[in-house]
C-alpha positions, -999 to 999 in steps of 0.1 A, spaced: 212 644 -6 220 678 16 202 684 48 173 711 49 183 744 63 169 754 91 182 784 114 183 768 151 176 802 174 191 794 210 207 810 232 222 773 249 238 773 212 275 779 220 288 811 208 320 820 187 340 832 218 332 801 237 343 776 210 371 793 201 384 795 238 388 760 238 419 759 215 446 766 243 438 734 259 443 709 226 477 689 224 487 710 195 489 747 186 463 755 159 477 792 156 512 788 157 527 814 154 551 806 125 523 798 100 512 828 78 480 849 86 462 834 59 470 798 72 462 804 104 427 823 92 419 793 77 433 763 97 413 778 130 381 783 106 384 743 101 391 745 138 361 766 149 337 741 130 347 711 142 348 724 176 312 740 171 307 707 163 319 687 190 304 709 215 269 705 202 275 671 208 290 669 241 269 697 259 241 715 242 215 711 265 182 706 242 177 680 208 214 678 200 202 654 167 181 682 154 207 706 164 234 692 138 214 692 118 209 725 120 248 726 114 244 706 88 222 732 71 243 761 79 273 745 64 252 744 31 246 778 33 280 785 44 287 764 6 266 795 -8 281 824 13 249 826 29 260 814 65 243 829 99 263 816 123 302 837 130 317 804 129 302 794 96 306 825 86 346 823 90 346 791 69 332 807 42 358 821 28 381 789 34 356 767 18 362 791 -16 396 801 -15 410 758 -3 383 743 -21 374 722 3 345 694 -4 316 689 18 324 652 24 351 656 53 333 682 69 298 660 67 313 633 85 328 654 118 287 662 121 278 625 117 305 618 145 285 635 169 254 613 154 270 584 163 276 597 199 243 603 206 233 567 195 261 545 203 276 549 235 299 516 230 327 500 215 327 462 217 358 459 192 388 479 179 374 477 142 342 494 153 366 525 172 385 527 142 358 532 119 345 561 142 377 576 140 371 576 104 342 604 112 357 620 142 394 623 132 409 619 101 385 638 81 403 671 101 438 657 88 427 658 54 415 692 57 450 703 69 460 686 38 441 706 18 443 739 31 483 735 23 469 723 -11 495 691 2 470 662 -2 479 628 -22 468 598 -16 504 585 -4 496 616 24 465 612 33 472 576 42 496 584 66 474 614 79 449 589 85 468 571 108 485 598 128 450 613 130 435 578 145 463 583 172 455 616 182 420 606 190 429 577 210 450 594 229 429 619 238 399 592 245 423 584 269 432 613 287 395 623 288 383 589 300 365 598 332 346 626 315 339 604 284 324 575 307 304 604 329 287 611 295 281 569 296 305 568 265 333 543 263 361 544 241 380 519 254 371 486 234 354 458 255 377 436 237 405 450 246 394 458 286 385 421 283 418 409 279 428 422 314 398 409 331 377 442 331 346 453 317 325 486 308 306 480 338 334 478 360 352 512 347 317 527 354 318 516 386 356 523 393 352 559 388 318 558 412 341 539 435 369 563 438 345 591 434 357 605 407 337 630 389 345 661 369 329 696 380 306 704 349 311 673 330 281 655 337 267 624 364 289 596 374 276 567 366 277 532 373 273 512 406 296 494 426 286 459 432 292 441 464 324 421 446 333 455 432 376 457 437 387 488 431 420 480 434 417 450 411 396 474 385 423 502 385 451 478 376 433 462 348 420 497 334 462 505 337 472 476 315 446 485 293 453 518 287 492 503 285 481 478 256 465 507 239 495 533 242 515 505 223 488 506 198 488 548 198 525 549 190 523 525 165 497 549 146 520 579 155 546 566 136 532 579 107 538 610 112 576 610 107 574 599 69 544 623 67 565 650 86 595 643 59 568 644 27 557 678 37 578 709 28 582 748 41 562 761 69 533 729 63 563 706 82 561 724 109 525 724 114 523 690 106 549 683 130 529 703 159 502 681 155 522 649 157 542 662 184 509 671 209 501 635 202 534 621 213 539 646 246 505 632 254 510 594 254 545 598 269 529 621 303 505 591 303 536 566 301 556 586 327 523 583 348 526 549 351 496 542 323 471 555 351 444 580 334 423 590 362 457 610 377 463 647 367 499 638 362 489 623 325 489 653 306 517 669 290 530 703 296 539 732 272 575 724 278 568 689 272 550 700 243 578 715 228 603 687 232 583 666 215 584 689 187 616 695 185 624 653 183 598 648 159 611 675 134 647 662 134 634 629 128 612 643 98 645 662 82 665 634 86 
């Protein structure tokens, strides 16, 4: 059943310019110059929708679940060619020309609904299920934009997109915890003698605070050991990095299977994740350090390596 179409008229809903400005800070380039104008337009339309859903789920100052209901209603109107929001109007042609189904787009909305209800993940399986809402739909939509969707490519894409989501969670750990969201599974932290509570206390004890990203959470206890907590966090991140590497490993056969300019685009997504996890590794798995993010030169170098491996 489709959501009821309600129009939320609020200046707090992110506008198109603010949403699209975020593309420059992603691990990948969503509008690479080597793509055709048609492909750039469609990929940016999909990005705009996904980014708007995330902005509502993370930053909207009002009732977020109601705003996400509004977004689903706007999506329904976009399928009818009657959307009001500029980002959804930009998506209308993409929905038609690329024959995009509603289901993967709704999953992106549902991921943000889950963010309002669930703040902690106990197991890897629970987090993997979340990635099936928040990440894998993007890969499916990209393959559909290029007209290259097959069951084999989708299976590879799902693994790559899950890896990309995990490395983003590692990079954004401090601001996520500031929102009281813990994307490191409790079972993985426990392997190294840590917990969600200790992770929260670490950020308070270390004075970690990200401007504009929310308030600090947690309260250090009398027996709080910041050095031990930070060491346990690094070991947990090291463990997760192995998982990310294994998932991103599906990127080479995926790139190899894709023809033409699409090969460069898909390689760009994979390389963004590779460069990001390499930056975390170079930082000694200390994701609270600024050095844990890759610069443009590192991303370009990773793109060359991924392309070379995918063309062999």
